[in-house]
N, C-alpha and C positions, 0 to 999 in steps of 0.2 A: 815566549819569544824564540826566534829561530837562531840556529848557529850562524846563519848568514847575517842576521841583524847584529849579533854580537861582534862578528868580524868587521862589519861596516863601522860600528861605533869606535873600534880600536884606532881608526884613522883620525879621531878627534880627541881633544883634551877635555879634562873635567871642566875647564872654564867654558869651552864651547858648549858642552852639554848644559851647564847652568844658564848660559845665554838663551838657549832654545827653551828651556823650562820656564825661564822668566817671561819670555815672549808668550808662552802658552798659559801663563797665569798660575803655574803650579806653586803652591805655598812653599816658601823657603827656597825655591829654585833648585831643589834637589840637594843642596849643600849640607853635609853633616859637619857642622862647625866644631872647631877645637878638638878634632880627632887627629892625632899626629902619628907619623911612622915611628914605631918603637923598636921593632926588630925586622930587618929586611935584608935581602941579598946585597952584598957589597960590590964595589967596582971589581971587574974581572969575572964576576958570576954572569952566566948567560942571561939570567933573569933580572939583572940589575937595570932599573929604569923602566921595565916593561909595565904596561897597564894590565890589570886583571879585571875582567868583566864576567860576572856570573850572577845567577839569581840569589836573592837573599834567603838564608835560613836564619830565622830569628829566635832569640832566647831571651826570655823575660825573667829577671831576678827581682825578688821582693825582700824586705827587711826580715832579719832574724835576730833574736836576742841571744846573748851569751853572758857569762859572768864578767868578762872584760868589757862587753858592750851591752849593758842591760836595757837599753831602750831610752825613751819611749819609741814604740813602733808606729809608723803611719803607712798605710797602704792605700793605693788609689781606690776611689769609689767604684770604678768600672773595671775592677780586676777580673780578668777572664778565669774560667774554671781551670784548675791545674790539669795538665794532660801528661805529666811525667810520672811513670809508674814508680811506686814507692821503692826506694833502694836502688834506683837506676840513675847513675850519673848522667847529666845532660849530654856530656861529650860522647856517650855511646849512641846517641840518637841522631847524630849528624848525618845528612845525606851527601853523597859525592857531588863534586862539581858545583858547589855553592860557596858563597861568601857568608861566613857566620857573623851575624850582627847581634851584638849582646847589649842589652839595656840593664844598667845597674842603678839602684836608687841613688839619688843625688846626695852628695855630702858624706858618703861613706869613706872610711879609711882602708878597708880591706880590698884585696884583689879578688876578681871573679874568674880570672884565668891565670893559671900557673903552668909550669912546665909539663906536668903530667897530662892535664886536660888538653893543652895545645898539641902535644905529641899525638894523643889519641885522635883529635879532630883532623890533624894532618894525615894520619894513617888512613882515616876513613874517606879522604879525598876532598877535605875543605881546601879551597883555593886561597883564602885569606881570612883573617880574624879581625873584625872591626868592633872595638869594645868602647862603649860609652861609659867608661869607668876606669878601674885600675887593673893592672896586671903585675905579676911578679915572676921571679926565676928568670931574669933577663938573659943569663948565659944560655940556659936551655932554650928560651924562645928564639935566640939568635940561631941556634942549631936547627930548630924547626923551620925557620925562614930560609936558611942557607942550604940545608941538606934536604929538608922536606918540601921546599918550594912553597911554603905557606907563611907569608909575612904577617906581622902582627901590628895593628894600629890601635892606639888607645888614647884616653884622655889623661892618664897619669899612671904612676907606679906605686907599689906598696911592698911591704915585707910580710903582710898579714894575710893568712888564708881566708877563703870565702866564708867558711863556717863561722867565723867570728861575728859577722854582721849580716850575711846575705844567704839566700838559698835560691836555686833555680826553681821557678814556679811553672813555667809553660814554655813550650817551643812552638814555632810556626804560628804565632799570634801577632797581631799588630803591636808594635812597640814605638816609643817616642825616643828619638835620638837627637840630641841638641835641639829639642823642641819640635822636631819634624817627624811626622809619621812615616814609618817604614813597615811595609807589609810583606808577608811571605811571597816570594816570587817577584817582588820588585827587582829591577835590574840594577845592580850596584857596580860602579866603576871605582877601582882603587888606582889612582894616578900618582905614582911616585915622583915624577918630574914636577908636577904641580903641588905635591905634598897635600893632596886633597882627596876626599871621598865624596862621591855624589850618588844619589839613588834616583832612578827613573821609575815612576809609578807603572806597574804592570798595565798593559793595555795602551800605553802612550808612547811606546818605543817607536812605532812607525811614524807618528807625528814628529817626534824629535829628529828622526833620520831624514824626514822630508825637509825640515827647516835647516838642518846643519850646513849643508853645502853652500846655500845662499848667504847665511850669516857669516861663515868663515871667509867666503870670497869677498864680501863687502868689507870686512875688516882688513883683509890683505890689500885691497885697493886703497882704503883709507891710509894705511901705513905707508904705502908707496908715495902717495901725495904728500903726506907729512914729512917723510924723509927727503922729498924734493923741495921742501920749503913752504909747502902750502899750510893753511890753517886747519886746525881740527874742525872748527865750525863748518867751513866750506866743504871739507871732505865728508863729514857726517851728512850734511844736507845732500851731497851729490850721490852718495852710495847707500847710506843707511836709511835715508828717507824713502827709498824705493821698497823697503821691506815691510 
């Protein structure tokens, strides 16, 4: 996708994007459910409330046993081959100008992102971290978000390091986030105002951009009619029925 496409998308909300993806029949309408802002720029920061739009850099974690968490271990049947060199932390592999999307095995208590890894990813140019799992070192993560410009979104928090239960297995492979597939280079929007993250499948950005103006204009007209005392039914029939 082009820089121009990313700039054009910034005029719309995550809700608008999901409306377009729903109309296009994209599974899950792009919404990465139950991923919440955990560390982000606060009021007064120039980045407060801004949308971040960038290609996905994906990281897949798998279960790992330890004395404190002995298992049993279950891994997906379709697990891709590992492509992380032995001894290399996954954070050292991040490419600039991406949103890092991390998949952690469900039900784990450990964090897969802490202050050190988040700092490294921000230094390498990550625009945001979206973690379908747990994070820790929140004070450091707030610094990464506020000083490094890299907000962190997650499903939850922990005090336990990743090595207790999980290990990074592969980068830039297809991952499932909240039941939805996210692939490398899918376009991700982090929308702080809507407290939502959506992913647009690569190759469908142009279709989304073509639909968005008409969908948004229709809803604006519906709202005007409803504010004027009209019924939702009539307004929907009048404006949405044409789409």
